[in-house]
C-alpha positions as CSV (number, residue, x, y, z in Angstrom):
1,M,-150.5,70.3,124.5
2,R,-147.5,70.5,126.4
3,H,-144.8,72.5,124.8
4,Y,-140.9,71.3,124.9
5,T,-138.0,72.7,124.6
6,A,-133.9,72.1,124.2
7,I,-131.9,72.6,126.5
8,D,-128.6,74.2,126.4
9,M,-125.8,71.1,126.8
10,P,-122.3,71.3,126.9
11,A,-120.3,70.4,123.0
12,G,-119.4,67.6,124.1
13,R,-122.9,65.5,124.4
14,T,-124.4,63.8,121.8
15,L,-126.6,65.5,119.1
16,L,-129.7,63.9,120.6
17,A,-129.3,64.9,124.1
18,T,-127.7,68.4,123.1
19,A,-130.7,69.1,120.8
20,I,-134.0,67.6,123.4
21,V,-133.6,66.8,126.8
22,L,-137.1,67.8,128.4
23,A,-140.4,67.8,127.1
24,L,-141.2,70.8,129.9
25,G,-139.2,73.2,131.3
26,A,-137.4,72.4,134.2
27,A,-139.9,74.6,136.4
28,S,-143.0,73.3,135.1
29,S,-142.2,69.4,135.6
30,A,-141.2,70.2,138.9
31,R,-144.7,71.5,139.9
32,D,-146.2,68.0,139.2
33,L,-143.8,66.4,141.7
34,P,-145.1,66.7,145.7
35,P,-143.3,69.4,147.0
36,E,-140.5,67.0,148.7
37,L,-139.5,65.8,145.7
38,Q,-138.9,69.1,144.1
39,A,-135.3,69.5,144.9
40,P,-133.8,66.9,143.8
41,F,-135.3,67.3,140.7
42,E,-134.4,70.4,140.1
43,E,-130.9,69.0,140.8
44,G,-131.3,66.3,138.4
45,V,-132.1,69.0,135.6
46,Q,-129.1,71.3,136.4
47,A,-126.7,68.1,136.4
48,L,-128.5,67.1,133.1
49,R,-127.6,70.7,132.1
50,A,-124.3,70.4,133.1
51,G,-123.8,67.0,131.6
52,K,-122.7,65.8,134.8
53,L,-124.1,61.9,134.4
54,D,-123.9,60.5,137.6
55,E,-125.1,62.8,139.4
56,E,-127.8,63.1,137.0
57,E,-128.8,60.1,137.3
58,K,-128.5,59.5,141.3
59,A,-131.1,62.5,141.6
60,F,-133.6,61.2,139.2
61,R,-132.8,57.9,140.8
62,A,-133.7,59.2,143.8
63,V,-136.8,61.3,142.6
64,R,-138.5,57.8,140.7
65,A,-137.5,55.9,143.9
66,K,-139.6,58.6,146.5
67,G,-142.8,57.9,144.2
68,G,-142.0,60.3,140.7
69,A,-142.1,57.7,138.6
70,T,-142.9,60.4,135.7
71,A,-143.0,60.2,132.2
72,Y,-140.2,62.6,131.9
73,I,-138.0,61.3,135.0
74,H,-138.3,58.0,132.8
75,N,-136.7,60.2,129.9
76,N,-134.3,61.9,131.5
77,L,-133.0,58.3,132.9
78,G,-133.6,57.1,129.3
79,I,-130.6,60.3,128.3
80,V,-128.4,58.6,130.7
81,L,-128.1,55.4,129.4
82,Q,-128.1,56.9,125.8
83,E,-125.7,58.8,126.4
84,R,-122.9,56.0,128.0
85,G,-124.0,53.3,125.0
86,Q,-126.6,51.1,126.8
87,H,-129.2,51.5,124.2
88,E,-130.9,48.5,125.7
89,K,-131.6,49.8,128.9
90,A,-132.7,53.1,127.4
91,V,-135.2,51.6,125.4
92,E,-137.0,50.6,128.4
93,E,-136.3,54.1,130.1
94,F,-138.0,55.5,126.7
95,R,-140.6,52.9,126.1
96,E,-141.6,53.3,130.2
97,A,-141.6,57.0,129.6
98,T,-144.3,56.8,126.3
99,R,-146.6,54.3,128.2
100,L,-146.9,57.2,131.1
101,D,-147.7,59.6,128.7
102,A,-148.5,58.7,124.8
103,R,-148.3,62.6,123.3
104,Y,-144.9,63.3,125.2
105,P,-142.5,63.0,121.9
106,A,-139.1,63.8,123.5
107,P,-138.9,60.0,124.5
108,Q,-140.5,59.2,121.2
109,I,-137.7,60.4,119.4
110,L,-134.7,59.1,121.5
111,L,-136.5,55.8,121.4
112,G,-136.5,55.4,118.0
113,S,-132.5,56.7,118.1
114,S,-131.6,53.4,120.4
115,L,-133.3,51.1,118.5
116,L,-131.4,52.5,115.0
117,A,-128.2,52.2,117.6
118,L,-129.3,48.4,117.8
119,G,-130.0,48.0,114.3
120,R,-133.8,47.4,114.7
121,V,-134.4,49.4,111.8
122,G,-138.3,48.3,111.4
123,E,-138.9,49.4,115.0
124,A,-136.9,52.8,115.0
125,R,-139.1,53.5,111.8
126,T,-142.5,53.2,113.4
127,E,-141.6,55.2,116.7
128,L,-140.1,58.2,114.6
129,E,-143.3,58.1,112.2
130,R,-145.0,58.4,115.8
131,A,-143.1,61.4,117.0
132,V,-143.4,63.0,113.5
133,K,-146.7,62.8,114.3
134,L,-147.1,64.2,117.3
135,A,-144.8,67.0,116.7
136,P,-144.5,67.5,112.9
137,K,-142.4,70.6,113.0
138,E,-139.8,69.0,115.9
139,A,-136.7,69.3,113.5
140,L,-134.8,66.3,115.2
141,A,-137.8,64.3,114.9
142,R,-137.5,64.4,111.1
143,L,-133.9,64.0,111.3
144,Q,-133.6,60.9,113.3
145,L,-136.4,59.5,110.8
146,A,-134.2,60.4,107.7
147,K,-131.6,58.2,109.2
148,V,-133.7,55.4,109.3
149,E,-134.4,55.8,105.9
150,E,-131.2,56.0,104.9
151,R,-130.1,53.0,106.6
152,A,-133.2,50.9,105.3
153,G,-132.3,52.3,101.8
154,D,-135.5,54.1,101.4
155,W,-134.4,57.1,99.5
156,A,-137.5,58.1,98.6
157,D,-138.6,58.8,102.4
158,A,-135.5,59.9,102.8
159,V,-135.7,63.2,100.5
160,E,-139.1,63.8,101.8
161,Q,-137.9,64.3,105.6
162,F,-135.2,66.2,104.3
163,R,-137.3,68.4,102.2
164,A,-139.2,69.1,105.2
165,L,-136.1,70.0,107.2
166,T,-135.2,72.6,104.4
167,E,-138.7,73.9,104.4
168,M,-138.6,74.2,107.9
169,K,-135.1,75.8,108.0
170,P,-133.6,76.8,104.5
171,D,-130.4,78.3,105.8
172,E,-129.5,75.0,107.7
173,P,-126.4,73.7,105.5
174,E,-126.5,70.6,106.9
175,Y,-129.9,69.9,105.6
176,V,-129.6,71.4,102.4
177,Y,-126.9,69.2,101.8
178,A,-128.2,65.9,103.0
179,L,-131.5,66.6,100.6
180,G,-129.1,66.8,97.7
181,N,-127.3,63.8,98.7
182,A,-130.8,62.3,99.1
183,Y,-131.4,63.1,95.8
184,L,-128.4,61.7,94.3
185,R,-128.8,58.5,96.1
186,L,-132.4,58.2,94.8
187,S,-131.2,58.8,91.5
188,E,-128.5,56.1,92.0
189,W,-131.2,53.6,93.2
190,S,-133.9,54.9,90.1
191,L,-130.9,54.0,88.2
192,K,-130.3,50.4,89.1
193,Q,-133.9,49.5,88.8
194,L,-134.3,50.7,85.3
195,A,-131.3,48.3,84.3
196,T,-132.9,45.4,85.8
197,V,-136.8,45.4,84.5
198,D,-138.0,45.1,81.4
199,G,-137.3,47.9,78.4
200,G,-135.7,49.7,81.2
201,E,-132.3,49.6,78.6
202,A,-134.1,52.5,76.5
203,R,-134.7,54.3,80.0
204,L,-131.5,54.0,81.9
205,Q,-129.6,55.2,79.0
206,Q,-131.6,58.4,78.6
207,A,-131.1,59.2,82.1
208,L,-127.7,59.0,81.3
209,G,-128.0,61.3,78.9
210,H,-129.8,63.9,81.1
211,N,-127.2,63.5,83.7
212,Y,-124.2,64.4,81.0
213,R,-125.7,67.6,79.8
214,V,-126.2,68.4,83.3
215,Q,-122.5,67.8,84.1
216,G,-121.6,69.6,80.7
217,R,-120.7,66.7,78.7
218,A,-122.6,66.7,75.4
219,D,-120.7,64.1,73.7
220,F,-121.2,61.3,76.5
221,A,-124.6,62.6,76.5
222,L,-125.3,62.2,72.7
223,R,-123.7,58.7,72.8
224,A,-126.1,57.3,75.7
225,F,-129.1,59.0,73.9
226,E,-128.2,57.5,70.7
227,R,-127.9,53.9,72.8
228,A,-131.5,54.7,74.0
229,A,-132.8,55.4,70.4
230,Q,-131.2,52.2,69.5
231,A,-132.7,50.1,72.2
232,D,-136.2,51.7,71.7
233,P,-136.7,53.4,68.2
234,T,-139.8,54.4,69.4
235,L,-139.1,56.4,72.9
236,P,-140.2,59.8,72.7
237,E,-138.3,62.2,74.0
238,V,-134.7,61.4,73.3
239,H,-134.5,62.8,69.6
240,L,-135.9,66.2,71.2
241,A,-132.9,66.0,73.9
242,M,-130.5,65.6,71.2
243,A,-131.3,68.0,68.5
244,Q,-131.2,70.4,71.9
245,V,-127.3,69.5,72.1
246,Y,-126.8,69.7,69.0
247,M,-128.6,73.4,68.6
248,E,-125.8,74.1,71.6
249,Q,-123.6,73.2,69.4
250,K,-124.7,75.2,66.3
251,R,-124.9,71.7,64.7
252,W,-128.0,73.4,62.4
253,A,-128.4,70.4,59.9
254,E,-127.9,67.6,62.6
255,A,-130.1,69.1,65.3
256,R,-133.2,69.4,62.6
257,Q,-133.0,65.6,61.2
258,E,-133.2,64.9,65.3
259,I,-136.4,67.2,65.9
260,E,-137.5,65.5,62.5
261,R,-137.3,61.9,64.1
262,E,-139.0,63.4,67.2
263,L,-142.1,64.7,65.2
264,A,-142.2,61.3,63.6
265,I,-142.3,59.4,66.7
266,V,-145.0,61.9,68.7
267,P,-146.5,63.9,66.1
268,E,-148.3,66.3,68.1
269,S,-145.3,67.4,70.2
270,A,-145.4,70.9,71.0
271,G,-141.8,70.6,72.2
272,A,-140.5,69.7,69.0
273,R,-142.5,71.9,67.3
274,A,-141.2,74.8,69.1
275,L,-137.8,74.0,69.0
276,L,-138.0,73.6,65.0
277,E,-139.1,77.1,65.3
278,R,-136.5,78.5,67.5
279,L,-134.2,76.6,65.1
280,S,-135.3,78.4,61.9
281,A,-135.1,81.4,63.6
282,L,-131.1,80.5,64.3
283,E,-130.3,79.4,61.0
284,A,-131.8,82.3,59.3
285,G,-129.9,85.1,61.5
286,A,-126.6,82.6,61.0
287,P,-123.9,84.5,59.3
């Protein structure tokens, strides 16, 4: 299987061109070409590294015109076009590169990026899913797929990709931030969905109550839990959550009342019984 590496690029280049350029190192790629094409190929590689798009394009087009129409030549020409914002033409080059070598992940990733830039989200997802299958440990493939999922509003799949990225690079703050943001958007989406389904009001208020608890807004949490209980008096865990809030506030009598209500709904609740024992211990030790 071919190995591919990133090539260091000037800071002004785009993320994609910076992160991944050739699926082969320059030397190994040149060896696949006829001897007379190796020199112009190397010129193109050096121009690519230096960010000299005109020189890069001229060299690679010369190689292609003389019979060196390989996958990596089309890939590199696609990069030139992509850097110039000519995504339609870049797509043509990347597609030809993948046609010539279906196991070459670089153009697959870059193809997905150009398709996304063109607003062709479904096509971009298809190409990037293939890229992830080809190179599951390539961070850029997952990053671009996550961007597609964000654009599509599929936050569950975006979370999946960002989780994989944080596992691959746990010290990368941008990935951790992106994962947190994706979880937040997924939570927002879930709350909106709850508000539209039959019987969702109780669960919506329950979810809001938990969110308020995390934020440290106990009074708001209690009101949300109360609304949840009113919307569905048989909903489990609501009174248990209220009891926990009351215990944090040392409002023992109200906490006990909510635990009893929880046990009336779910008599076998181990959580409620454990909380009741804890409450009894706290009451016994209270001055």
